[in-house]
Structures are given as structure tokens and as C-alpha cells.
C-alpha positions in Angstrom: -24.0 4.4 9.1 -21.6 3.6 6.2 -19.6 0.6 7.4 -15.6 1.4 7.2 -14.0 0.6 3.5 -11.2 -1.8 4.9 -11.6 -3.0 8.5 -9.5 -5.4 10.7 -10.9 -7.0 13.8 -8.8 -8.6 16.6 -6.3 -9.8 13.8 -3.8 -12.7 15.0 -1.2 -14.4 12.7 1.2 -16.8 13.8 4.4 -18.3 12.0 6.4 -21.2 13.1 4.3 -20.8 16.3 5.2 -17.2 16.9 2.6 -14.3 16.8 4.0 -12.2 14.3 0.6 -10.1 14.1 -1.1 -9.8 17.5 -4.3 -8.3 18.0 -4.4 -5.6 15.3 -7.6 -3.8 14.9 -7.9 -0.6 13.1 -10.9 0.6 10.5 -10.1 3.0 7.5 -12.8 5.0 5.9 -13.5 5.1 2.0 -11.1 7.2 0.2 -8.8 7.9 2.8 -4.8 6.9 2.9 -3.6 5.0 5.7 0.3 4.5 6.3 1.9 1.6 8.3 4.8 2.8 9.7 7.1 1.0 12.4 10.8 -0.5 12.8 12.1 -3.6 10.8 10.5 -7.0 12.2 7.5 -5.1 13.4 4.8 -7.4 11.2 4.1 -4.5 8.5 4.3 -6.7 5.3 2.6 -9.6 6.9 -0.3 -7.6 8.1 -0.6 -6.4 4.7 -0.6 -10.0 3.7 -3.4 -10.7 6.2 -5.7 -7.9 4.6 -5.3 -9.1 1.2 -5.8 -12.7 1.9 -2.3 -13.8 0.8 -1.8 -15.1 4.9 -4.9 -16.7 6.6 -5.3 -15.2 9.9 -5.1 -17.6 13.0 -7.9 -15.3 14.4 -9.7 -12.3 13.8 -11.2 -11.1 10.5 -10.9 -8.4 7.9 -14.1 -6.9 6.2 -14.2 -5.2 3.0 -17.3 -3.0 3.0 -18.4 -5.0 6.0 -18.4 -8.2 3.9 -15.7 -10.6 5.3 -12.8 -11.3 3.3 -12.9 -15.3 3.3 -16.3 -15.1 1.7 -14.7 -13.6 -1.4 -13.9 -15.5 -4.1 -10.3 -14.6 -5.7 -11.9 -13.3 -8.3 -14.1 -11.1 -6.4 -11.3 -10.3 -4.3 -9.4 -8.8 -7.2 -12.4 -6.6 -8.1 -12.0 -5.0 -5.3 -8.2 -4.8 -4.0 -5.2 -4.3 -6.1 -1.6 -5.2 -4.6 1.5 -3.5 -5.5 4.3 -5.6 -3.9 8.1 -5.3 -3.5 9.2 -8.2 -5.7 8.6 -8.2 -9.3 10.7 -11.1 -10.4 8.0 -12.7 -12.4 7.3 -9.5 -14.5 10.8 -9.3 -15.6 10.6 -10.4 -19.3 7.2 -8.9 -20.1 7.0 -5.4 -21.6 5.1 -2.8 -19.9 1.6 -3.1 -22.0 1.5 -6.6 -21.3 2.1 -6.3 -17.2 -0.8 -3.2 -17.5 -2.9 -5.4 -19.5 -3.1 -8.0 -16.3 -5.4 -5.8 -14.6 -8.2 -6.6 -16.9 -8.1 -10.3 -15.5 -10.4 -9.8 -12.8 -13.1 -8.7 -15.1 -12.8 -11.2 -18.0 -13.8 -14.6 -18.6 -11.0 -17.4 -19.9 -11.6 -16.7 -23.6 -12.8 -13.0 -23.6 -11.2 -10.8 -26.0 -9.8 -7.1 -25.3 -12.4 -4.8 -26.8 -11.7 -1.4 -27.9 -12.9 -0.1 -24.3 -10.3 -2.5 -22.7 -7.7 -0.9 -24.9 -9.2 2.8 -24.3 -8.7 2.0 -20.6 -5.0 0.8 -20.8 -4.0 4.0 -22.8 -5.8 5.9 -20.0 -3.5 4.0 -17.6 -0.7 4.7 -19.1 -1.0 8.0 -20.0 -2.2 8.9 -16.1 1.4 7.1 -15.2 3.4 8.9 -18.0 4.7 5.6 -19.4 2.7 5.7 -23.0 5.5 6.0 -24.8 7.8 3.1 -23.0 4.4 0.8 -23.3 6.5 -1.6 -25.5 9.8 -1.6 -23.4 10.5 -4.4 -21.3 10.0 -4.0 -17.4 13.5 -4.9 -16.3 14.8 -1.8 -18.7 12.8 0.4 -16.6 14.0 2.7 -13.5 12.8 1.9 -10.1 10.2 4.5 -10.4 9.0 3.9 -14.0 8.9 -0.1 -12.7 6.5 1.2 -9.9 4.4 3.6 -11.8 3.7 0.4 -14.4 2.8 -1.5 -11.3 0.5 1.3 -10.3 -1.1 1.4 -14.2 -2.0 -2.2 -13.7 -3.7 -1.3 -10.8 -5.6 1.2 -12.4 -6.8 -1.1 -15.2 -8.0 -3.6 -12.4 -10.0 -0.6 -11.1 -10.3 -2.0 -7.5 -11.9 -0.2 -4.6 -8.8 -0.4 -2.3 -4.9 -0.1 -3.6 -2.5 -1.7 -1.2 1.3 -1.1 -1.4 4.4 -2.8 0.3 6.9 0.0 0.7 6.3 2.0 -2.5 9.0 4.2 -2.5 11.9 1.5 -1.3 15.1 2.2 -3.3 13.9 5.3 -5.1 15.4 9.0 -4.7 13.6 11.7 -3.5 11.7 12.8 -6.7 10.1 9.4 -7.6 9.6 8.6 -3.9 7.0 12.2 -4.4 5.7 11.2 -7.6 4.6 7.4 -6.7 2.9 8.9 -3.4 1.3 12.4 -5.0 0.3 10.0 -7.8 -1.3 7.0 -5.5 -3.4 10.1 -3.8 -4.7 11.8 -6.9 -6.1 8.4 -8.1 -9.0 8.3 -5.3 -8.5 5.1 -4.2 -8.6 3.8 -0.5 -4.9 3.5 -0.1 -3.1 1.2 2.5 0.8 1.2 2.3 3.7 0.3 4.6 6.2 3.1 4.3 9.7 3.4 6.4 10.2 7.3 6.2 7.8 9.0 8.6 8.0 12.3 7.1 6.6 10.9 4.0 3.9 9.2 5.9 3.0 12.3 7.7 3.1 14.6 4.6 0.8 11.8 2.4 -1.3 9.7 4.7 -4.5 10.8 6.6 -4.0 8.2 9.5 -0.8 6.3 10.6 -0.7 2.8 12.1 2.3 2.4 14.2 3.6 -1.6 14.9 6.2 -2.7 16.9 6.8 -6.6 17.7 3.6 -7.2 15.8 1.3 -5.1 18.0 -0.7 -2.1 17.3 0.9 0.9 19.4 -1.5 3.9 18.1 -3.5 4.7 15.1 -4.6 8.0 14.3 -3.7 11.0 12.4 0.1 11.9 12.0 0.4 14.4 14.3 -1.1 12.3 17.3 0.9 9.1 16.2 4.1 10.9 15.6 4.9 11.9 19.1 8.5 12.0 20.7 7.8 9.9 23.8 6.5 7.0 21.6 8.9 7.5 18.8 11.7 7.2 20.6 10.5 4.0 22.8 9.9 2.5 19.3 12.6 3.2 17.5 15.6 3.6 20.4 16.8 6.9 19.2 16.4 10.3 20.3 14.1 12.7 18.0 12.7 16.0 17.7 9.1 16.7 16.5 8.1 20.2 14.9 6.3 21.3 11.9 8.1 21.5 8.0 8.1 24.8 6.7 7.0 23.8 3.6 4.4 21.1 3.8 3.1 22.4 7.3 3.0 18.7 8.0 4.5 17.3 11.3 8.2 16.9 11.0 10.6 13.8 13.0 13.9 14.1 13.1 16.1 11.8 14.7 19.5 12.0 16.4 22.4 9.6 16.0 23.4 6.4 18.0 25.1 7.5 21.3 
């Protein structure tokens, strides 16, 4: 039986002696898109950081294709997992092509030069995200959607098995939200992301992990997780569940604060 592509087992992480991640366990299959949802402060981003090694768990373990995360070197991990985060300060003064080239680093020794094959990989990635015409533009001159696509191009060049994204649709308008999520699914990676919008999660995710206060409340298909009583309990608002007439996916509508 094939091991899950990404697995968390009884994961616990503390900050200032407080449990931020508390007994999280789930298993993600190869090629699957999983969305992590929950209110602010649920621990979603902290969980991602545990899963790609930025945070060291207090207890429990993370496995990638059955291999323990802690047993992997930084280079080995970078060959398996690419991360698109929320904060881009370190790349603002670089051009698009300079950022995309960074994806080659896990596959190179210190003094290796880029080859024609490398340049072809970079060009192909830029074409996939429709940024070839902006390859010499500075990152900080791009729109929010273009910045996200640039970072996804870097991930394509990195050639990982797993793509982890932290709120990839944050601050994007509706068109770019759908563009980024459609692109991430089309690439064929195993995708794990945090996402605020429950309806986007329902449309693009195969399964959803619902969190609150650092705990896992549900992990299943969107239609099984996005249930009225549970969502009202977690988000403290009345809600209605139905099927979207265009997508035929489960749809969540929240009422206002009474």
C-alpha cells in the first residue's frame, strides 16, 4: 500500500508555552489539493510552518512519502517541497526572472552555471504563468496576481513534489483568485494551502481541514466538512448551505452579526 504523500501525526507546536497546534493528524494523497480553513488565530499558518520545517514540533511528526521530515536535509526538503508564503519583502528589488531562477538552487552545487536546459525550464515556467513578457520587470511593479504567479513560476522551476501556499488568494480580486487556484491545480503537484474563502475552498479543494483554536475539527471532502451546525459553531454566525448553480459545488452563505 502506497504511503500518503504528506502526513501529520499527532502534531503539537507551542509558542510562549501555549499550544498553537494541538494534536493535528491528517494524511494527504499524491496529487490531491487540500485546503486548511478556520477563523483568524486558528493556527493555520503555524501548521503550514510545521509541515515544511520552519517550526519544529514539540511532539508528533511529519512524513513525506513515508520519510520523516526531520531526517531530510534542507536541500532534500527543497527538492520535495516548494513554499509560496504571504510576505515577499526579501524579493522586492529583484526582477521576475531573477526570482524564478531561484527555483534552480536546490538542484545546483555552489559553482554550477545555468545550462541551456535550465534556461528552457525557466522559460517554460514563465509561459505557464503568462509572465514571459514581464521577465525583466521588477517584482514590486507587478500586480498582486502577477506577484503570486511569479512565485508559482519559481516553484515550478524548483520541481517539487508538494506545493504549499499560505493564503494564495489574499488581497486579490475575484478574477485573480480563480486564476491562481486554477493554475495551482493544473500544475499536477500535491497542493496544500490555507485559504479564508470557504466557497473557493469548496470549489478547488479535494478535501478540507477545518481548524479552530489550534485544534482539528474536521478533515474530509468539502460537502462533508462544510456543514451548517459546525460552521455556525466555529465562525459564530448563522449560515446556509446549498449547491452553487454554476459550479455544482457546496456553497456557504453567512448572515450578519445580530
